[in-house]
Backbone as XML, in Angstrom:
<?xml version="1.0"?>
<chain id="A" units="angstrom">
  <residue number="1" name="MET">
    <atom name="N" x="59.144" y="66.687" z="268.271"/>
    <atom name="CA" x="58.363" y="67.722" z="268.068"/>
    <atom name="C" x="58.371" y="68.845" z="269.222"/>
  </residue>
  <residue number="2" name="GLU">
    <atom name="N" x="58.113" y="70.135" z="268.478"/>
    <atom name="CA" x="58.589" y="71.155" z="270.308"/>
    <atom name="C" x="56.911" y="71.542" z="270.552"/>
  </residue>
  <residue number="3" name="SER">
    <atom name="N" x="57.313" y="71.706" z="271.750"/>
    <atom name="CA" x="55.325" y="72.327" z="271.980"/>
    <atom name="C" x="54.964" y="73.590" z="272.118"/>
  </residue>
  <residue number="4" name="LYS">
    <atom name="N" x="54.150" y="74.744" z="271.435"/>
    <atom name="CA" x="54.101" y="75.627" z="271.871"/>
    <atom name="C" x="53.672" y="76.342" z="272.741"/>
  </residue>
  <residue number="5" name="PRO">
    <atom name="N" x="54.165" y="77.190" z="273.266"/>
    <atom name="CA" x="53.818" y="78.094" z="275.044"/>
    <atom name="C" x="52.108" y="78.277" z="274.511"/>
  </residue>
  <residue number="6" name="TYR">
    <atom name="N" x="51.759" y="78.856" z="275.450"/>
    <atom name="CA" x="49.662" y="79.074" z="276.020"/>
    <atom name="C" x="49.825" y="80.282" z="275.427"/>
  </residue>
  <residue number="7" name="ARG">
    <atom name="N" x="48.977" y="80.985" z="274.477"/>
    <atom name="CA" x="48.462" y="81.751" z="274.077"/>
    <atom name="C" x="48.428" y="82.993" z="275.076"/>
  </residue>
  <residue number="8" name="ASN">
    <atom name="N" x="47.234" y="82.153" z="275.692"/>
    <atom name="CA" x="46.630" y="82.795" z="276.938"/>
    <atom name="C" x="47.138" y="82.751" z="278.817"/>
  </residue>
  <residue number="9" name="LYS">
    <atom name="N" x="47.993" y="83.938" z="278.562"/>
    <atom name="CA" x="48.777" y="83.614" z="279.691"/>
    <atom name="C" x="47.590" y="83.460" z="281.312"/>
  </residue>
  <residue number="10" name="GLU">
    <atom name="N" x="46.511" y="83.455" z="281.291"/>
    <atom name="CA" x="45.759" y="83.435" z="282.452"/>
    <atom name="C" x="46.101" y="82.091" z="283.638"/>
  </residue>
  <residue number="11" name="ILE">
    <atom name="N" x="45.723" y="81.973" z="284.609"/>
    <atom name="CA" x="46.578" y="81.107" z="285.397"/>
    <atom name="C" x="44.641" y="80.636" z="285.055"/>
  </residue>
  <residue number="12" name="MET">
    <atom name="N" x="44.769" y="79.068" z="285.540"/>
    <atom name="CA" x="43.366" y="78.234" z="285.331"/>
    <atom name="C" x="42.900" y="77.898" z="286.484"/>
  </residue>
  <residue number="13" name="LYS">
    <atom name="N" x="41.948" y="78.768" z="287.153"/>
    <atom name="CA" x="41.082" y="78.668" z="288.553"/>
    <atom name="C" x="40.739" y="77.547" z="289.011"/>
  </residue>
  <residue number="14" name="VAL">
    <atom name="N" x="40.926" y="76.647" z="289.452"/>
    <atom name="CA" x="40.476" y="75.355" z="289.784"/>
    <atom name="C" x="38.853" y="75.586" z="291.227"/>
  </residue>
  <residue number="15" name="PRO">
    <atom name="N" x="38.216" y="74.898" z="291.235"/>
    <atom name="CA" x="36.997" y="74.504" z="292.534"/>
    <atom name="C" x="37.627" y="74.641" z="293.673"/>
  </residue>
  <residue number="16" name="ARG">
    <atom name="N" x="37.242" y="75.015" z="294.489"/>
    <atom name="CA" x="38.132" y="74.142" z="296.210"/>
    <atom name="C" x="36.777" y="73.292" z="296.484"/>
  </residue>
  <residue number="17" name="PHE">
    <atom name="N" x="37.412" y="72.442" z="297.096"/>
    <atom name="CA" x="36.126" y="71.773" z="297.458"/>
    <atom name="C" x="35.749" y="71.495" z="298.952"/>
  </residue>
  <residue number="18" name="GLU">
    <atom name="N" x="35.009" y="72.404" z="299.267"/>
    <atom name="CA" x="33.922" y="73.528" z="300.213"/>
    <atom name="C" x="32.366" y="72.469" z="300.260"/>
  </residue>
  <residue number="19" name="GLU">
    <atom name="N" x="31.700" y="72.406" z="300.946"/>
    <atom name="CA" x="30.442" y="71.659" z="301.132"/>
    <atom name="C" x="29.821" y="73.278" z="300.611"/>
  </residue>
  <residue number="20" name="SER">
    <atom name="N" x="30.403" y="74.653" z="300.722"/>
    <atom name="CA" x="29.877" y="75.755" z="299.856"/>
    <atom name="C" x="29.066" y="75.578" z="298.495"/>
  </residue>
  <residue number="21" name="ALA">
    <atom name="N" x="30.229" y="75.158" z="298.051"/>
    <atom name="CA" x="30.225" y="74.805" z="296.417"/>
    <atom name="C" x="30.258" y="73.420" z="295.755"/>
  </residue>
  <residue number="22" name="ARG">
    <atom name="N" x="29.176" y="73.395" z="297.389"/>
    <atom name="CA" x="28.340" y="72.159" z="297.086"/>
    <atom name="C" x="29.365" y="70.477" z="296.221"/>
  </residue>
  <residue number="23" name="PHE">
    <atom name="N" x="30.753" y="70.535" z="297.240"/>
    <atom name="CA" x="30.924" y="69.607" z="297.662"/>
    <atom name="C" x="31.661" y="68.947" z="298.789"/>
  </residue>
  <residue number="24" name="TYR">
    <atom name="N" x="31.078" y="67.864" z="299.345"/>
    <atom name="CA" x="31.181" y="67.162" z="300.046"/>
    <atom name="C" x="31.943" y="66.603" z="300.743"/>
  </residue>
  <residue number="25" name="THR">
    <atom name="N" x="32.185" y="66.745" z="302.423"/>
    <atom name="CA" x="33.162" y="66.411" z="302.720"/>
    <atom name="C" x="33.617" y="64.944" z="302.641"/>
  </residue>
  <residue number="26" name="THR">
    <atom name="N" x="34.470" y="64.330" z="303.170"/>
    <atom name="CA" x="34.050" y="62.700" z="303.182"/>
    <atom name="C" x="33.659" y="62.293" z="303.932"/>
  </residue>
  <residue number="27" name="PRO">
    <atom name="N" x="33.074" y="62.790" z="305.482"/>
    <atom name="CA" x="32.345" y="62.404" z="306.288"/>
    <atom name="C" x="30.550" y="62.377" z="306.159"/>
  </residue>
  <residue number="28" name="THR">
    <atom name="N" x="30.599" y="63.319" z="305.467"/>
    <atom name="CA" x="29.248" y="63.874" z="304.109"/>
    <atom name="C" x="28.576" y="63.245" z="303.397"/>
  </residue>
  <residue number="29" name="ARG">
    <atom name="N" x="29.884" y="62.352" z="302.452"/>
    <atom name="CA" x="29.941" y="62.075" z="301.408"/>
    <atom name="C" x="29.522" y="60.720" z="301.867"/>
  </residue>
  <residue number="30" name="SER">
    <atom name="N" x="29.924" y="60.302" z="302.737"/>
    <atom name="CA" x="30.304" y="58.664" z="303.223"/>
    <atom name="C" x="28.590" y="58.145" z="303.640"/>
  </residue>
  <residue number="31" name="LYS">
    <atom name="N" x="27.940" y="59.261" z="304.604"/>
    <atom name="CA" x="26.586" y="59.450" z="305.081"/>
    <atom name="C" x="25.812" y="59.067" z="303.628"/>
  </residue>
  <residue number="32" name="ASN">
    <atom name="N" x="26.189" y="59.566" z="303.066"/>
    <atom name="CA" x="25.098" y="59.561" z="301.411"/>
    <atom name="C" x="25.442" y="58.485" z="300.877"/>
  </residue>
  <residue number="33" name="MET">
    <atom name="N" x="26.661" y="58.113" z="300.778"/>
    <atom name="CA" x="26.717" y="56.719" z="299.794"/>
    <atom name="C" x="26.077" y="56.231" z="300.493"/>
  </residue>
  <residue number="34" name="ALA">
    <atom name="N" x="26.362" y="55.392" z="302.109"/>
    <atom name="CA" x="25.681" y="54.432" z="302.256"/>
    <atom name="C" x="24.244" y="54.255" z="302.987"/>
  </residue>
  <residue number="35" name="LYS">
    <atom name="N" x="23.384" y="55.258" z="302.149"/>
    <atom name="CA" x="22.421" y="55.446" z="301.748"/>
    <atom name="C" x="21.683" y="54.653" z="300.724"/>
  </residue>
  <residue number="36" name="ILE">
    <atom name="N" x="22.700" y="54.779" z="300.086"/>
    <atom name="CA" x="21.930" y="53.905" z="299.238"/>
    <atom name="C" x="22.032" y="52.527" z="299.296"/>
  </residue>
  <residue number="37" name="ALA">
    <atom name="N" x="21.128" y="51.944" z="298.831"/>
    <atom name="CA" x="20.802" y="50.574" z="298.565"/>
    <atom name="C" x="21.421" y="49.660" z="297.623"/>
  </residue>
  <residue number="38" name="GLY">
    <atom name="N" x="22.414" y="48.695" z="297.334"/>
    <atom name="CA" x="23.246" y="48.233" z="296.283"/>
    <atom name="C" x="21.731" y="46.721" z="295.848"/>
  </residue>
  <residue number="39" name="LYS">
    <atom name="N" x="21.671" y="45.889" z="296.851"/>
    <atom name="CA" x="20.350" y="44.626" z="295.635"/>
    <atom name="C" x="19.185" y="45.561" z="297.073"/>
  </residue>
  <residue number="40" name="ASN">
    <atom name="N" x="17.785" y="44.230" z="296.206"/>
    <atom name="CA" x="17.024" y="44.432" z="296.862"/>
    <atom name="C" x="15.948" y="46.126" z="296.541"/>
  </residue>
  <residue number="41" name="SER">
    <atom name="N" x="16.188" y="47.072" z="296.110"/>
    <atom name="CA" x="16.172" y="48.364" z="295.750"/>
    <atom name="C" x="14.385" y="48.347" z="295.066"/>
  </residue>
  <residue number="42" name="PHE">
    <atom name="N" x="13.841" y="49.278" z="295.546"/>
    <atom name="CA" x="12.343" y="49.111" z="294.698"/>
    <atom name="C" x="12.239" y="48.650" z="293.488"/>
  </residue>
  <residue number="43" name="PRO">
    <atom name="N" x="13.486" y="49.304" z="293.107"/>
    <atom name="CA" x="12.774" y="49.184" z="290.846"/>
    <atom name="C" x="12.473" y="47.392" z="291.244"/>
  </residue>
  <residue number="44" name="GLU">
    <atom name="N" x="13.925" y="46.955" z="291.275"/>
    <atom name="CA" x="14.585" y="45.704" z="291.901"/>
    <atom name="C" x="13.630" y="44.765" z="292.040"/>
  </residue>
  <residue number="45" name="LEU">
    <atom name="N" x="13.033" y="45.875" z="293.393"/>
    <atom name="CA" x="11.397" y="44.757" z="293.986"/>
    <atom name="C" x="10.110" y="44.301" z="292.890"/>
  </residue>
  <residue number="46" name="LYS">
    <atom name="N" x="9.921" y="45.047" z="292.249"/>
    <atom name="CA" x="8.808" y="45.858" z="292.084"/>
    <atom name="C" x="9.092" y="44.648" z="290.509"/>
  </residue>
  <residue number="47" name="LEU">
    <atom name="N" x="10.257" y="44.452" z="289.398"/>
    <atom name="CA" x="10.721" y="43.242" z="288.325"/>
    <atom name="C" x="10.027" y="42.574" z="288.779"/>
  </residue>
  <residue number="48" name="ARG">
    <atom name="N" x="10.873" y="42.088" z="289.968"/>
    <atom name="CA" x="10.833" y="40.404" z="290.338"/>
    <atom name="C" x="9.732" y="40.535" z="290.698"/>
  </residue>
  <residue number="49" name="LYS">
    <atom name="N" x="8.275" y="40.911" z="291.390"/>
    <atom name="CA" x="7.301" y="40.692" z="291.695"/>
    <atom name="C" x="6.387" y="40.885" z="290.173"/>
  </residue>
  <residue number="50" name="ALA">
    <atom name="N" x="6.596" y="41.554" z="289.411"/>
    <atom name="CA" x="5.766" y="41.060" z="288.150"/>
    <atom name="C" x="6.129" y="39.843" z="287.233"/>
  </residue>
  <residue number="51" name="LEU">
    <atom name="N" x="8.004" y="39.831" z="287.257"/>
    <atom name="CA" x="8.566" y="38.415" z="286.244"/>
    <atom name="C" x="8.000" y="37.044" z="287.233"/>
  </residue>
  <residue number="52" name="TRP">
    <atom name="N" x="7.460" y="37.407" z="288.877"/>
    <atom name="CA" x="7.330" y="35.525" z="289.982"/>
    <atom name="C" x="5.680" y="36.049" z="288.806"/>
  </residue>
  <residue number="53" name="ALA">
    <atom name="N" x="4.669" y="37.049" z="289.176"/>
    <atom name="CA" x="3.500" y="36.907" z="288.433"/>
    <atom name="C" x="3.476" y="36.076" z="287.431"/>
  </residue>
  <residue number="54" name="LYS">
    <atom name="N" x="3.934" y="36.543" z="286.330"/>
    <atom name="CA" x="4.501" y="35.825" z="284.762"/>
    <atom name="C" x="4.777" y="34.759" z="284.572"/>
  </residue>
  <residue number="55" name="ASN">
    <atom name="N" x="5.029" y="33.717" z="285.744"/>
    <atom name="CA" x="5.608" y="32.280" z="285.989"/>
    <atom name="C" x="7.114" y="32.490" z="285.059"/>
  </residue>
  <residue number="56" name="ILE">
    <atom name="N" x="7.776" y="33.474" z="285.230"/>
    <atom name="CA" x="9.458" y="34.094" z="284.801"/>
    <atom name="C" x="10.246" y="33.315" z="285.810"/>
  </residue>
  <residue number="57" name="ARG">
    <atom name="N" x="10.897" y="32.238" z="286.164"/>
    <atom name="CA" x="10.990" y="32.175" z="286.575"/>
    <atom name="C" x="13.253" y="32.624" z="286.698"/>
  </residue>
  <residue number="58" name="PHE">
    <atom name="N" x="13.826" y="32.964" z="287.870"/>
    <atom name="CA" x="14.680" y="33.777" z="287.896"/>
    <atom name="C" x="15.831" y="33.383" z="289.553"/>
  </residue>
  <residue number="59" name="ARG">
    <atom name="N" x="16.799" y="33.433" z="289.211"/>
    <atom name="CA" x="17.877" y="33.780" z="290.285"/>
    <atom name="C" x="18.518" y="35.148" z="290.792"/>
  </residue>
  <residue number="60" name="ILE">
    <atom name="N" x="18.953" y="35.919" z="292.524"/>
    <atom name="CA" x="18.219" y="36.994" z="292.719"/>
    <atom name="C" x="20.840" y="36.450" z="292.763"/>
  </residue>
  <residue number="61" name="HIS">
    <atom name="N" x="21.447" y="38.399" z="292.306"/>
    <atom name="CA" x="22.849" y="38.304" z="292.901"/>
    <atom name="C" x="23.285" y="36.793" z="292.634"/>
  </residue>
  <residue number="62" name="PRO">
    <atom name="N" x="23.177" y="36.253" z="291.588"/>
    <atom name="CA" x="24.024" y="35.262" z="291.306"/>
    <atom name="C" x="26.082" y="35.940" z="291.892"/>
  </residue>
  <residue number="63" name="LYS">
    <atom name="N" x="26.696" y="34.767" z="292.276"/>
    <atom name="CA" x="27.753" y="35.861" z="292.600"/>
    <atom name="C" x="28.714" y="35.074" z="291.451"/>
  </residue>
  <residue number="64" name="ASP">
    <atom name="N" x="28.364" y="33.944" z="291.020"/>
    <atom name="CA" x="29.712" y="33.228" z="289.364"/>
    <atom name="C" x="29.556" y="34.198" z="288.472"/>
  </residue>
  <residue number="65" name="PHE">
    <atom name="N" x="28.489" y="34.995" z="288.074"/>
    <atom name="CA" x="28.109" y="35.486" z="287.185"/>
    <atom name="C" x="28.819" y="37.099" z="286.740"/>
  </residue>
  <residue number="66" name="PRO">
    <atom name="N" x="29.837" y="37.234" z="285.883"/>
    <atom name="CA" x="30.644" y="38.748" z="285.336"/>
    <atom name="C" x="29.888" y="39.938" z="285.559"/>
  </residue>
  <residue number="67" name="GLY">
    <atom name="N" x="29.660" y="40.988" z="286.570"/>
    <atom name="CA" x="29.044" y="41.611" z="286.192"/>
    <atom name="C" x="28.195" y="41.986" z="287.363"/>
  </residue>
  <residue number="68" name="LYS">
    <atom name="N" x="28.145" y="41.058" z="287.991"/>
    <atom name="CA" x="27.385" y="41.023" z="288.842"/>
    <atom name="C" x="25.434" y="41.578" z="288.873"/>
  </residue>
  <residue number="69" name="PRO">
    <atom name="N" x="24.980" y="40.970" z="287.869"/>
    <atom name="CA" x="23.896" y="41.561" z="287.391"/>
    <atom name="C" x="22.470" y="41.123" z="288.403"/>
  </residue>
  <residue number="70" name="ASP">
    <atom name="N" x="22.091" y="41.762" z="288.654"/>
    <atom name="CA" x="20.368" y="41.253" z="289.912"/>
    <atom name="C" x="19.755" y="40.539" z="289.511"/>
  </residue>
  <residue number="71" name="LEU">
    <atom name="N" x="19.757" y="40.186" z="288.644"/>
    <atom name="CA" x="18.421" y="38.818" z="288.182"/>
    <atom name="C" x="19.772" y="37.904" z="286.802"/>
  </residue>
  <residue number="72" name="ILE">
    <atom name="N" x="19.397" y="36.680" z="286.783"/>
    <atom name="CA" x="19.213" y="35.781" z="285.778"/>
    <atom name="C" x="18.174" y="35.160" z="285.469"/>
  </residue>
  <residue number="73" name="ILE">
    <atom name="N" x="17.422" y="34.666" z="284.345"/>
    <atom name="CA" x="17.177" y="33.973" z="283.525"/>
    <atom name="C" x="17.298" y="32.894" z="283.252"/>
  </residue>
  <residue number="74" name="ASN">
    <atom name="N" x="18.088" y="31.359" z="283.795"/>
    <atom name="CA" x="18.679" y="30.900" z="282.812"/>
    <atom name="C" x="18.258" y="30.282" z="281.337"/>
  </residue>
  <residue number="75" name="LYS">
    <atom name="N" x="16.151" y="30.238" z="281.790"/>
    <atom name="CA" x="15.623" y="29.038" z="280.153"/>
    <atom name="C" x="15.797" y="30.386" z="279.177"/>
  </residue>
  <residue number="76" name="TYR">
    <atom name="N" x="16.343" y="31.357" z="279.545"/>
    <atom name="CA" x="16.787" y="32.427" z="278.104"/>
    <atom name="C" x="18.283" y="32.382" z="278.318"/>
  </residue>
  <residue number="77" name="ARG">
    <atom name="N" x="18.966" y="32.587" z="279.110"/>
    <atom name="CA" x="20.310" y="32.448" z="278.845"/>
    <atom name="C" x="20.835" y="34.492" z="279.007"/>
  </residue>
  <residue number="78" name="LEU">
    <atom name="N" x="19.895" y="34.938" z="279.861"/>
    <atom name="CA" x="19.590" y="36.380" z="279.988"/>
    <atom name="C" x="20.106" y="36.839" z="281.638"/>
  </residue>
  <residue number="79" name="ALA">
    <atom name="N" x="20.991" y="37.786" z="281.302"/>
    <atom name="CA" x="21.350" y="38.225" z="282.809"/>
    <atom name="C" x="20.669" y="39.678" z="283.040"/>
  </residue>
  <residue number="80" name="ILE">
    <atom name="N" x="20.320" y="40.241" z="283.930"/>
    <atom name="CA" x="19.625" y="41.572" z="283.873"/>
    <atom name="C" x="20.090" y="42.327" z="284.778"/>
  </residue>
  <residue number="81" name="PHE">
    <atom name="N" x="20.628" y="43.782" z="284.717"/>
    <atom name="CA" x="20.425" y="44.625" z="285.314"/>
    <atom name="C" x="19.571" y="46.118" z="285.891"/>
  </residue>
  <residue number="82" name="VAL">
    <atom name="N" x="19.248" y="45.732" z="286.845"/>
    <atom name="CA" x="18.532" y="47.429" z="287.395"/>
    <atom name="C" x="19.092" y="48.449" z="288.412"/>
  </residue>
  <residue number="83" name="ASP">
    <atom name="N" x="19.405" y="49.040" z="287.202"/>
    <atom name="CA" x="20.209" y="50.342" z="287.396"/>
    <atom name="C" x="18.798" y="51.385" z="287.975"/>
  </residue>
  <residue number="84" name="GLY">
    <atom name="N" x="19.520" y="51.327" z="289.898"/>
    <atom name="CA" x="18.710" y="52.950" z="290.425"/>
    <atom name="C" x="18.726" y="53.797" z="289.879"/>
  </residue>
  <residue number="85" name="ASP">
    <atom name="N" x="18.164" y="55.219" z="290.676"/>
    <atom name="CA" x="18.430" y="56.162" z="290.384"/>
    <atom name="C" x="18.517" y="57.066" z="292.102"/>
  </residue>
  <residue number="86" name="PHE">
    <atom name="N" x="19.462" y="57.805" z="291.942"/>
    <atom name="CA" x="19.812" y="58.009" z="293.261"/>
    <atom name="C" x="20.092" y="59.589" z="293.559"/>
  </residue>
</chain>
């Protein structure tokens, strides 16, 4: 099959990756991402305290599970992933 040429011959405008255009440079992006907690975040701690108060026992951050869940409850064969908002 032969491809058809574009009808509109305008040049596509690509945004520039500059801080003025709200794109962060590598050091700034690195600094922002370093502040994000991967473990023991506030929502995760609140959930763990609530589960413990209800006598639901769990394991935190198991290494041998696929997907690396935040909590697992062996009794119910349940894996819990707590997604924080940043």
